[in-house]
Steps between C-alpha positions, in 0.01 A plus 500: 500500500194587703342245730255303284172329576569144380171345608344275233156342537614215276820435695314520831246243377780277375672519839177396673460202263863391516522516877160331542656189344743502795218534752567871558204725584402797285598742778853365526532469121420866455720593795787323328423657162501865621793442736705393198383808309638718779822301526563527125535879522829617653346845547283339770708229670843344471642165607266375767369843599133577563231260611144405411208320666143378462245416767317183407408165650633144486356163600699342783561131567166434672307687233444827683527827306760733653558866417866554406740766389709380206800733520836502324746268666862564582739411218251547218536763229183662364635479147496118507265420785275193488203412728722336768670840528185630672476269805161492673487622861188484722359852472308525826805402700705771335231766543467412868861609553394859452364497853852461641682809628833370370643203314868420448630401158569148622150466644350637179686249282407215736133600501493513121665163468267340756205605287623383160259255339802314362777498761752427224432837336758782502475772763232754412618850416617718789214729399236224516330661801467828312317313224288313755394817685369664181141398411542482121502166319801577278800706620809596295823658626783639286808721525413697187784731397271791416316478831826481699623815327204674663500305827872572558446879524519717812135600443394163361169490691392833359604402146318168513186652654496773239539241223259230618259688722297273726540199270799373699592452861840636596721327758819661639804274492484207739725198474320193360353259747223513758530873567469586131201267465326684786593845367380411151169355627433808710589735214280297264195523727545873547547556129200275417273711721624825342462359148144385572406841634637658181325239286825368347636147502821407682732347241838470660746586772834679486765389747731799514863416415394142437249422225144482372197278571189457291194289575172395353218247500646333190849424377446725200379790710795487738751461217355780288486731798873438556578586138281810514655629823851449363413677176373795698834512682675503164281789387581692818869453430451619144697198382522125509803418718777339298579139564746317273546139597695317226462123527865440407780745423623485140835337435764770544787584270848379592597826666160558657554697820300243700742222404787702646338667801278226642782249572693779676189586703436134577853462631471815711177364650679172581779684681252708699298187578809323632551785749145481642430125496255515209479267197774588251334404173222711352332512164450839334230623264565832326217725377602768252143584400405866437324502838804366686733745327269793569520419869874428535605800291294752701696741720241445775575127524693524827207674671242271346688185596454556873128580484397133526312230309180557302303256718639335814459150355790572262761543771569128530606498136682831462605602856399844619720689254723426200877523477606784272832468319702750305460518124760270342746626240434479129691204363655525158632232269681221684529673837477253786539506875877470482541778243245752622586688820154664501343154521731412787393819676131418442549157655674656800214747539249216475668313785500815713131563435418140588685544830303819564173328414567215741589746774187704431286185507656400832411842642142465372473158658648611834264801523187308420591183687552710811155652445329161497689349793826375346370151431531489121772303319664715234457389141795524264585866438567479127291706259251334265452785254793691352478820296782572255476838324531466129444124519175415679352314796645167613292249692682251726375156593605152606378384158451684172125464554533678835720767345240550228226544760710758685566689177127495414411640840781754465343620178158517666658713774654725236169530319311586821764746613519688167122515472468623858766766448320621187208627714661554839742319728556127531445430872463131583497342846770605745807310614330343804210364296738373234710319760192342660404356162855391407539315831141374525514123527186455289650704217835321515316169470402599144862460392521145628766351721564177313852374461664616182605247238874420501579707191250780551649845429742345244512587131605203287596499132484165319661474158384244246171521687288410200623139496398209717779527759489880507122507546527250785773714665296819470192337651699342782642839603156660467355241740766608753372858486748654254423760237578353160648633176520246217744550212493299181588555137139402431308791651163322482641202687647733765164672544318166527731386779469837675122472500522162667706662778243767591351826380802707601762282330659640183603314185751669266649404165877496525782360287758434772785503252426869440648700787277801428183292523617353832561851637153610386335198662670563832420871480135406461531270801651771717246761390206263554595355839766730640797269474621141475585214737546174309580400144449145377716488187337200339489558122702266284502283189704205377712487183606147406785358299851363544755761600730399214242591238256748659496835317660783696185708452298241697759486778493877525121503497499253788739716700292811423189349658641255751775723639503861383123545538533387864784747543282781358227411747739465793685826431181705472352332806808560709491864390149526646597315818793736551287808429259396773786453745708794376543666837463191721784498751452158654346163403194536725395797283544312173213392284757301305370276225510155350619358169365151430624321187371193319829335404373149416669161538706568188725735699621204708435194288548572126302300249611399152381737236415768756840671521380840386235496770702333775812717462290814518322364806833414664606860444166609653577293809835678526317833456270415789799428725672820397200711595482319834865585558487862392158609631472320832617802697203692353260232629437385144471121485566293190388136469403248234273208425641190328193336342467214253234336281220751550217511249531846346586684182849352519381147556172473312294190424673437168845505659383276785370244248825517302725454803289224649503310169877545464545340846246229441283596796152637549444872530402455865820306570706760320348791696532304822852378427651621828579363845150572625335354191265799479448764232611846613228761441513870423346561843798324660737742330281796591482400866875454507549859382261618773695299758827661390336840526405427861847371598625832636850383591576318175693633202716339234301178530366253242178321589446183295150406384530191284369206701855379549773482236842393631685644201349845563557510873705795618843383614 
């Protein structure tokens, strides 16, 4: 779809009115409005890319009016930016820096921070000085795909001059920072003089191999100039570059290739990571869009892959080049890793190519680090973008959100490359410039250096997640940084819980007593996240009645849900754990996995009339121990929670009233009828499961969460 002009007089007026109620000026309101218009179009910017500014004034503490540059701040995304995302910096102080012959990055950042009106604001953009040195009131900067297809050509300057004439300034590639700000200001002034002599108006500026600027006296003028310049680039290409960014991959079929390949790839990455002191766990996002397939299936892919990134900013997300794997075999029927030698061979080839990639990255680092004085600390050498012929592009990340960003940028690279090749030769910045950006401290700061949550990089499946206990468990794991998949027979309930866990969590309907449905749910998990780390097998229900009279059908039904369903889940999960670690030769390479079971107090302390439930739960406790025994060598841990008297679907308000009345006590006394005299909450159970997950040297254990019940204590 071509780049569209989305300006609306009515929406602009509404933005002015709405922000005025918050004390926001008209200038900043319109700056926010058009910045969001730019950010909403992936053809222009992606995931924090681009920047925008407005020159205006603010009233300081003593009442004096001060000219300021409100420029996009670090960490803000144009698609969702709000007024605080354009921190105000004293304009005259920034403009005075142009008189300096040189300015280090650290000095530049310090000068910008010293001149913030609000010292608590985020760091201004690394291109703030470029905005400050231009005279226009509104300035917009994007990495438009169509423009990059022209700007990444060997004769890009000639192409852009021929297309735009004197309406744009053209700046050869200079790394962002003070030097680029000076180069852009000088090019602007020269171009402005030439445009005035030719009686044309200067509308924008092309940064070769980098991006596009537009400017104007109003927000509308600058925005519409950006759209117009990009449309002209599209016309020059004779096409609108393709860009397919699906918000969420559709649920795959049971034998979907992603469900088979991605866990193998994830395990191979873990083994390679273990050899180079990098994090072992990664989340994977597969793109099999027409655009991705067009790229990965092209015979020129190997050549293209080493050309470089579409714009240098992308290198921190995708590395300088992707990893290219061999095309995997066609799988038929029930073929699996153990029964398909071709799949074994593909996995072996994948490991070899990973080794080659790491070696190549080390060579790249050594060459360039030597060039800059050998003072850089090498980043991890693993790829971030992986091309699989016949399958698609895979983005890697420490979270599924990060992996999604990488895949988006990978598709933008593919779109730029294919469009550039359609008219010439894709020729982005060279290796040295790419390295300088990848190892630039100001660019690395965009990724953040905060400590990861304890269960970040982990994929967790919670069964029975639509109920009270299951929902609490899912949310507890989400708060620890895990990616969540919620399974429940009630699909709507599963989806509701998933939504409470975050936008990337998935809720799936699944009858756990149906082995096929369990396999499908775990295939969807593997295809959506790349693999699996933890399963909380929580689903259950109670059948009541004396053992002497209970119908056999009810006893069997209890065993189907309270034992065999857990076995279905555990078997399929262990299959995924083992696939990830298929070629792991030693424990330090293992991703392993965890099975966590909700066995309940009934497994240890039977209650009258609950034999069908308690006997099945006792068998489940034995199942947990058996998995601990048999899978420990594979670094698969198996543990259980022994909980009692938790308000949930099993113990609802009606049952609480009935039991309290039968014992002649109040409901509060009944629920708090334990050694601690306190009701045990769903959150207590959930936190206990999280604690077990974090106990890395514990398996075969039962953790009791019942407030204290002597009869249920483990002996």
